[in-house]
N, C-alpha and C positions, 0 to 999 in steps of 0.2 A: 669415264671421268674426264674432267677438263684437263687440257695440257696446253696452257697458254704460254706465250713468250715472256709475259710480265713476271717479275721476281716476287711472287706471292704464294702463300700456302693454299689459298682458296679463291674461288669465284663465288658470287652469291647466286643461289638458285631460287626456286619458287618458295615464297613465304620466308625469305631470308635464310634459307638453309645454306650451310657451308659445304660447297662442292670442292673436293680436294684437287689440286694440281699435282704434277709429278714431284714438286718440292716438298710435299707433305708426306711422301712415302717413307716408311721406316727402314732403317738399315738392318733391323732385326728380322724383318719379314716383308716381302713384297706386298702382302695382303693387308698390312696394317698402316695406320697413321703414326707419324713420329711424335714424340713428346712435345717438342716446341710448338708444333701446329695446334695441338689440342689445348695447351695452356694459353696460347695466344688468342685462340677463338673465344675461350672463356673470359679472358681479360677484356677483349674488345666488347663483348656483349655486356659485361658488367659496367664498363666505363661508359658506354653509350646510354644504357638504360638507367644507371644509378649514380653516375658521376655527379658530384656536387661542387659548384664553384666555391673557392676558398678553402676546400678540404684537400688534404694530401692523401693520395692512394698509398697507404702505409704498409699494408700486409695483404698479400694474396697467397692463400693456401689452396692447392689443388690436390685432390685425392685421385690417383690413377689406378683404380681397383679392377678394371676390366680391359681387355684388349679392345682397341678402337679400330674398327675395320676401315679399309681404304674405300670408303663410301661416303655419301652425303650424311651430314649430321646436323642436328639442331641444338641450340643452346637456349634453355628456358631459365629466366631469372626471377627472383622475388626479393622484396625488401624484408629485412629482418629487424632493423632498428634505425631510427632516424632521430638522433639527439643533437644537443647543442654543440658537443665537441666530438662526437663519434657517430659514424654512419656505417651500418653493416648490411651487406647483401649477399645472397647466395646465387649460384648458377648451377644448372644441371645439364650436362652434355648428354644428349640422347641419340640413340640409333635404334631403329626398329621398335620404338615404344619402350625401350629400356634405358635406364641411366647407366652410362659407362664411365663417367667421371663427374666429380662435383667440385665446386670451388666456393670459397668464402673470401670476400673483399672487405677489408676494414679501411675506412677513411677517417683521418683525424684532422681537426680544424688547424690550419696554420695560424701562427701567432708570434708573439715576441719571444726571443730567446731568453731563458733565465740568466741572471747574473752569475758571475764566478767562473773559475777555471776548472776544467775537468781533465783527467788524464787522457792523453791521446797517444797512440802507438808511434806516431811520427812516420809511419810507412808512406813512401811515395810511390805512386803508380801512374802510368800514363801510356800513350801509344808507342808502338815500336818505332825505333829510329827511322826505319824505312818509310814510314807514312806520317811522320810528324807534321809535314807541310802539305799532306794530301788527305782530303776528306773522302772516305770510302762511301759508296752508295750501295743500295740494296742490290744484291746479286754479285757484288765484287768479291774476290777471293779473300777469305779470312787469313789472318796472320797468327801462327801458333808459336808459343814459346815454352821453354822448360829450363829448369836449373840443370846444369851439367851437360847440356847439349853443345855440340861443336859450334853451332850458331845459336845465340840466345833467342832469336826470332827468325822465322822463315815462313813463306806461304805454302808450306807442305807439312802434313802431319807425321809422315814416316820418321824424320830425324828426331822427333820428340817422344817416340815410344820408348821411354826408359823409366827409371825409378824417381826421376826428379819432379819437383813441383811444377804443375802445368798452368798455363794461362793462354788466353787467346783474345784477339782484337777483331771486331767484326761490325759491319752495319747489318743488323738483322733483316731478314726478309719481311716484306709487308704482309699483313694478315690476309687482306682481301685485295685482289687485283684491281688496280686503278685507284687505290686509296692509300696515301702515305700512312705508315704506322705512326701512332702517337708516341711520345716519350715513354709513357707507361707501358704500352704494348711492346716497345723495343726492350725495355728493362726486363719485363717478364719473359720474353722470348729468349734473351741472353741468359737470364737466371736459370732457365731450364737446363743449361749446360753445366750447372753445378755438379751433377752426377758424372758427366764426362770428365770434368777437370779433376774431381776428387778421386774417382775410381779407375782412372786410366793408368795402367802400369806397364811393365816390361813385355807382357804378352797381350796387350790390348785391353779391352774392357769386358768384364764378365759379370757385372752387376746391372740390373735393370731397376730404375727407381719406381717406387710405389707411390711417391708423393713429391710435392715441391712446395716450399715456402719461400717467397721472396719478400724481404722486408726493406722498405725504402725510407730513408731520412729525407730525401728529395728526389726529384725526377732527373734523369740524365739531361745535360745541356747540349751535348754534341750528338750528331747523328750516329757516329760510330762509337762503340763502347767496348769495354773489356771485362773479363772475368778471370780471377786467379784463385786457385785452390788454397784453402786454409788448412783443412784437416781431412784425413781419411781414417776412420775407425771401423774395424770389421772383425767378426768372429763367427764361425760356424755358418757362413753363408749369408749373414745379415750385416749390412753396412750403414754407417752414417757419414755423410759428406757435407762439408761446408765450404763456402767460397765467398769472395768479396767482389762486388761490382764496382767499376770505376769508369770515368769518362775523361775528357781532356782537362777537366778541372780537379780530378782526384776521386776519392771514394764517395759513393752515394748510397750503397745498400749492401745487403748480404743475401745469399741463397743457402738453403738447407734442404737436404733430401735424406730419406731413408730408402734403402735398396735391398733387393734380394738377389741371391746368386742366380745367374743364367749361364753358368760355366759351359754347359753343353753347346752353347751357341755363341761362344766368345767372339767378339769382333776384333780382328787384327788390323789395326790401322796402317801398319807397315806394308800391308798388301792391299791397300786402298779399299777397305770396307769388306774384305772377305769374311764371311761368317763361317767359322769352323763347324763342320758337321751339318751344314745347311741342308734341309730336306724339302724346301718349298719350290725348288726349281728356278729360283730367281738368280740373276747374275750378280756377282759381287767381286770377281777377280778378273785379272787379265787386262789387256790394253784398253778395252772398251769400258772399264769401270769408271764411275764418277768419282773423281778425287776428293770431292767434298761430301760424299755421301755419308761418311762416317761421322760428320758433325751433326747429323740429324738422326739420333738414335731414338 
């Protein structure tokens, strides 16, 4: 597989196939692709092949119902509905002739805001104080934050492995090497971390998400964007997680995931991505571990 120096999940192969780089490798297993890379590829193909001028990409739902191997994959798309105010299209992520994930993109026509006042939470969200005057680029270290931590924000995950509400600030990786990710692609890539933000607790993360829905009122205006947990609900190994997406101008969308227990392979971020009970022979601990690996589950 490709291992380029550019900070992107994929290079493009024959026929437009997505060929993974090392940044697309999953923290759950060395032989799998991570969630952000899969949803980002689906979003990119849908945007390129079905994006409509004057319409807002308003909802992307991705069903992650099969393991996606660390191999080339293709994304096939098709139009579902093209109306005056709504456009719907589907994508099918395929490996070896089989569909391993599918996505639906809903686009709504932009227009005039309705009159009147509506209840707002008044919640204020923005970049960490340490980077207020610095714009992050693709590949730069993310900033992590949590309630109750000694430092509210820091460029390390370990100090935030507690029971507090989680958040982080990042410039997402590009989807394809040599091509800057679009605002939509960056929003979806960051939105995939809803599961990480909502399900990360005192012992790491033990839920693996089965889907992702990103809902956008607008596209992010800054290159670096953030995500903050809203709620974690779980029982008998099944969880629902929600989060809010924000940029330097405030909130612009939400993320929702449902997830299933993967407790036997819990990822402990205080040990830099160590997967407890790992049996695939991959590295995950020790001084040679990738400190950001855990952000790409």
